[in-house]
C-alpha positions as CSV (number, residue, x, y, z in Angstrom):
1,M,15.5,8.8,-13.5
2,S,13.0,8.3,-11.9
3,E,11.4,4.4,-12.0
4,G,7.7,5.9,-12.0
5,P,5.9,6.1,-14.5
6,E,6.4,9.2,-17.8
7,I,3.5,12.0,-17.1
8,L,3.1,14.7,-19.4
9,L,1.0,17.4,-17.1
10,T,-1.2,20.2,-18.4
11,N,-4.3,22.3,-17.6
12,D,-6.2,24.4,-19.0
13,D,-6.4,27.3,-16.7
14,G,-3.0,28.2,-17.6
15,I,0.2,27.1,-16.9
16,D,1.3,29.9,-14.6
17,A,-2.2,29.2,-12.1
18,P,-1.4,27.8,-8.9
19,G,-3.3,24.6,-9.6
20,I,-1.4,23.3,-11.9
21,A,1.7,24.3,-9.9
22,T,0.8,22.6,-6.8
23,L,0.2,19.6,-9.1
24,R,3.7,19.3,-10.9
25,T,5.6,19.2,-6.9
26,E,3.1,16.3,-5.9
27,L,3.3,13.9,-9.2
28,T,7.5,14.2,-8.8
29,A,7.3,12.2,-6.1
30,L,5.3,9.5,-8.4
31,G,7.6,9.7,-11.7
32,D,9.0,11.8,-14.2
33,V,6.6,15.3,-15.6
34,T,6.9,17.1,-18.0
35,V,4.3,20.1,-18.1
36,V,3.0,21.8,-20.7
37,A,0.4,24.0,-20.5
38,P,-1.1,26.6,-21.6
39,D,0.5,30.8,-21.8
40,G,-3.3,32.6,-20.8
41,N,-5.7,30.3,-19.4
42,Q,-8.2,28.6,-22.1
43,S,-11.0,27.5,-19.9
44,G,-13.7,26.1,-21.7
45,V,-13.0,25.3,-24.8
46,G,-13.0,21.7,-24.9
47,R,-11.6,19.8,-27.1
48,T,-10.6,23.2,-29.2
49,R,-7.2,22.6,-31.8
50,S,-4.6,24.7,-33.1
51,H,-3.3,24.8,-36.2
52,T,-0.3,26.3,-36.0
53,A,0.9,27.0,-31.7
54,V,3.9,28.4,-30.5
55,I,5.6,27.0,-28.4
56,R,8.2,28.3,-26.0
57,D,10.6,26.5,-23.1
58,H,9.7,26.6,-19.6
59,P,11.3,25.7,-16.4
60,W,9.4,23.1,-16.1
61,G,9.2,22.3,-19.5
62,Y,7.3,24.2,-22.3
63,A,4.3,26.8,-22.7
64,L,2.5,26.9,-25.8
65,S,-0.2,29.9,-27.0
66,G,-2.8,27.0,-27.4
67,T,-5.5,24.8,-26.3
68,P,-5.3,22.4,-23.2
69,A,-5.7,19.5,-26.6
70,D,-2.8,21.9,-28.5
71,C,-0.3,20.8,-25.4
72,V,-1.5,17.4,-25.1
73,A,-1.5,17.0,-28.7
74,Y,2.0,19.0,-28.8
75,G,3.5,16.3,-25.5
76,L,2.7,12.9,-27.3
77,R,3.8,13.7,-31.2
78,G,5.7,17.0,-30.6
79,L,8.2,14.7,-27.8
80,E,10.8,12.0,-27.7
81,T,9.3,11.0,-24.5
82,D,6.7,8.0,-24.6
83,F,4.2,9.4,-21.5
84,D,2.3,6.4,-19.4
85,V,0.1,9.0,-18.4
86,V,-2.0,12.1,-19.2
87,V,-2.6,14.3,-16.0
88,S,-4.9,17.7,-16.0
89,G,-5.3,20.1,-14.0
90,V,-6.3,21.0,-10.9
91,N,-8.8,22.8,-12.3
92,N,-10.6,25.6,-10.6
93,G,-14.2,24.8,-9.6
94,P,-15.5,21.9,-10.4
95,N,-16.0,20.1,-14.1
96,A,-18.7,18.1,-13.2
97,G,-22.3,16.8,-15.7
98,N,-21.6,16.5,-18.6
99,Y,-22.0,18.5,-20.4
100,V,-19.8,20.7,-18.6
101,V,-17.7,17.7,-19.1
102,G,-17.7,17.8,-22.7
103,R,-17.0,21.6,-22.4
104,S,-13.8,22.0,-20.0
105,G,-10.7,22.3,-21.3
106,T,-9.5,20.5,-18.2
107,V,-11.6,17.8,-19.7
108,G,-10.7,18.2,-23.4
109,A,-7.0,17.3,-22.7
110,G,-7.4,14.1,-21.9
111,I,-9.6,14.1,-24.2
112,E,-7.5,14.7,-27.0
113,A,-5.3,12.1,-25.0
114,A,-7.3,9.4,-24.9
115,F,-8.0,9.7,-28.9
116,L,-4.6,9.6,-28.9
117,G,-3.3,6.3,-27.1
118,T,-2.5,8.3,-23.8
119,P,-4.8,7.0,-21.1
120,A,-5.2,10.4,-18.4
121,L,-7.0,12.2,-15.4
122,A,-8.4,15.0,-15.1
123,I,-8.4,16.3,-11.8
124,S,-10.6,19.9,-10.8
125,A,-10.9,21.3,-7.4
126,Y,-14.0,22.6,-5.8
127,H,-15.3,24.3,-2.6
128,S,-18.0,22.4,-0.8
129,T,-20.0,25.8,0.3
130,D,-17.7,28.7,-1.9
131,F,-18.3,26.5,-4.9
132,F,-16.0,28.4,-6.8
133,L,-12.4,29.1,-5.6
134,S,-11.4,33.0,-6.5
135,P,-9.8,33.9,-6.3
136,P,-7.1,30.7,-6.7
137,E,-4.9,32.4,-4.8
138,E,-7.1,32.8,-1.4
139,Y,-6.6,28.3,-1.5
140,D,-5.0,25.3,-0.8
141,F,-5.1,23.0,-3.2
142,A,-3.2,20.2,-1.8
143,R,-5.3,18.8,-1.2
144,P,-7.1,18.1,-5.1
145,A,-3.1,17.1,-5.9
146,R,-2.9,14.6,-4.0
147,I,-5.7,12.5,-4.8
148,A,-5.5,13.0,-8.5
149,R,-1.6,12.3,-7.9
150,R,-2.6,9.0,-5.6
151,L,-5.6,7.4,-8.2
152,V,-2.7,7.9,-11.1
153,A,-0.9,5.3,-9.1
154,R,-2.8,2.8,-8.2
155,A,-5.1,3.5,-11.8
156,L,-2.3,2.2,-13.8
157,E,-0.9,-0.3,-11.6
158,S,-4.3,-2.8,-11.5
159,G,-5.3,-1.9,-15.0
160,V,-7.8,0.4,-15.0
161,Y,-6.5,1.7,-18.1
162,D,-7.7,-1.7,-19.9
163,D,-11.1,-0.7,-19.8
164,V,-11.2,3.2,-18.9
165,D,-10.0,5.9,-21.0
166,L,-9.8,9.0,-18.6
167,L,-10.7,9.5,-15.5
168,N,-13.0,12.5,-14.5
169,V,-12.3,14.0,-11.5
170,N,-13.7,16.5,-8.3
171,A,-11.7,17.1,-4.9
172,P,-12.8,19.5,-2.4
173,V,-10.4,22.2,-1.0
174,D,-12.0,22.3,2.6
175,A,-13.1,18.6,3.7
176,S,-10.6,17.3,6.0
177,S,-12.1,13.1,4.6
178,P,-14.2,13.2,1.7
179,P,-15.6,10.0,0.5
180,V,-14.1,8.7,-2.4
181,I,-17.5,7.8,-4.8
182,L,-17.3,5.9,-8.4
183,T,-20.0,8.4,-10.6
184,E,-21.7,9.1,-14.4
185,P,-21.7,12.7,-15.6
186,H,-25.2,14.1,-14.4
187,H,-27.0,15.0,-17.5
188,D,-29.5,18.0,-16.1
189,Y,-29.0,21.2,-18.5
190,E,-30.7,23.7,-19.3
191,Q,-30.9,27.3,-22.2
192,E,-31.4,30.5,-21.5
193,V,-32.0,32.9,-25.2
194,E,-32.8,36.0,-24.8
195,P,-32.2,40.2,-25.4
196,A,-29.4,41.1,-24.6
197,D,-27.9,43.8,-21.4
198,P,-28.4,47.4,-23.2
199,V,-25.0,47.6,-22.3
200,D,-23.7,44.5,-25.2
201,V,-26.3,46.1,-27.0
202,D,-24.4,49.5,-26.9
203,D,-20.8,48.0,-27.1
204,H,-22.1,46.3,-30.4
205,E,-23.9,50.6,-31.3
206,G,-23.1,51.0,-34.9
207,Q,-22.3,48.1,-36.1
208,L,-25.8,46.1,-36.2
209,T,-28.2,46.5,-39.4
210,E,-31.8,46.9,-39.1
211,D,-32.9,43.9,-39.4
212,E,-30.1,42.8,-36.8
213,R,-30.2,42.1,-33.7
214,L,-28.8,41.0,-30.4
215,V,-28.8,38.3,-28.2
216,R,-27.6,36.4,-25.2
217,L,-27.4,32.9,-24.9
218,H,-27.2,31.5,-21.5
219,D,-25.7,27.8,-20.5
220,R,-27.4,27.1,-17.3
221,T,-25.1,24.2,-16.2
222,W,-27.2,23.9,-13.3
223,P,-30.4,24.5,-14.1
224,G,-32.1,25.8,-10.6
225,V,-29.6,27.8,-9.7
226,V,-30.2,32.0,-10.5
227,G,-26.8,34.0,-10.7
228,W,-24.0,32.6,-10.3
229,E,-23.9,31.3,-6.1
230,S,-23.2,27.6,-4.9
231,P,-25.6,25.7,-6.3
232,F,-25.4,22.6,-3.8
233,P,-25.9,23.6,-0.6
234,P,-26.0,20.7,2.1
235,T,-29.6,20.7,2.3
236,D,-32.2,18.3,1.7
237,E,-33.5,19.7,-1.6
238,H,-30.8,19.8,-3.2
239,R,-28.9,16.3,-2.8
240,Q,-32.6,15.4,-4.0
241,R,-33.0,16.6,-7.1
242,Y,-29.1,14.4,-7.8
243,P,-29.5,11.1,-7.7
244,V,-26.8,8.9,-5.9
245,G,-24.5,7.9,-8.6
246,S,-24.2,11.0,-10.1
247,D,-21.3,13.7,-10.4
248,R,-23.8,16.7,-9.1
249,R,-24.5,14.3,-5.0
250,A,-20.8,13.5,-5.2
251,L,-20.6,17.1,-5.0
252,V,-23.0,18.2,-2.8
253,D,-21.7,15.4,-0.6
254,A,-18.6,17.3,-0.2
255,A,-17.6,13.2,-2.2
256,V,-14.4,13.0,-4.2
257,S,-16.4,12.5,-7.3
258,V,-15.1,10.0,-10.1
259,S,-16.0,9.2,-13.1
260,P,-15.1,7.1,-15.5
261,L,-14.8,7.6,-19.7
262,A,-14.7,6.5,-22.7
263,V,-13.4,8.5,-25.9
264,S,-14.8,5.6,-28.8
265,H,-18.0,7.3,-29.8
266,A,-19.6,3.2,-28.9
267,S,-23.3,3.4,-31.1
268,P,-26.5,2.7,-29.1
269,D,-28.3,-0.7,-30.1
270,S,-31.6,0.6,-31.9
271,A,-33.6,-1.3,-33.6
272,A,-36.0,1.4,-34.8
273,L,-33.2,3.1,-36.6
274,A,-31.6,-0.4,-37.8
275,D,-35.6,-1.1,-40.2
276,V,-35.0,3.1,-40.9
277,V,-32.0,2.2,-43.1
278,E,-32.8,-1.1,-44.3
279,T,-36.3,1.1,-46.2
280,I,-35.0,4.4,-47.0
281,D,-35.4,4.5,-50.6
282,V,-32.2,6.0,-52.7
283,E,-34.6,6.1,-55.8
């Protein structure tokens, strides 16, 4: 039995993804690792929870037919182990920007852990020119995994989690000595709504009535970017788009972005709202 922390490990790419395998190997040098991860890809589900889930034994722990948040809920409340920290990842691709962070299953696992009273770290990997790691098997997740292990160890030792619920980390796979930057999630986001592609309309043939039409809702999580090419080529124009101290600027600069997050949903102090509440007439 290790003298290190008890670590619950999950992800959203599925228990067979290369990122979680690399991270598990790295974390075993720090403490006892129990894996509870989805039995298939659950990317982009945020902190969605299920009412029921099938659990099956796995050589590393358990595979679960549910979301990353389901996996954390099962690990923290369905197992007898008293976990010190939850680690989620290594995700295939970055999770940067306020909207993306809220949608990410990788980060969603950490949010579930924080609400259940256990500190967490979500680690995602990116390539400074390829952006997405596709196919993931062709990339080396060792550096992000190593960074995650070091951050978990230092955060637990130094009392970081006395003030922080969750660390959201994005680390490059291709930079040899990337700087580590304290960041905040950037708030850039837009949404496109337009008529659906003809191919999608054909797929719904016979299902739409005369007064119905199919539309396409497309998240523009990196506004100004067309298609799926890298949104952060290392140019002055792109550096100026994202302010220093934001997670997206860190990615432009091929750095390790570390964003401390809280799940308290603290209310902003609004004198205007206080006046409105005081003068509402309910009669």
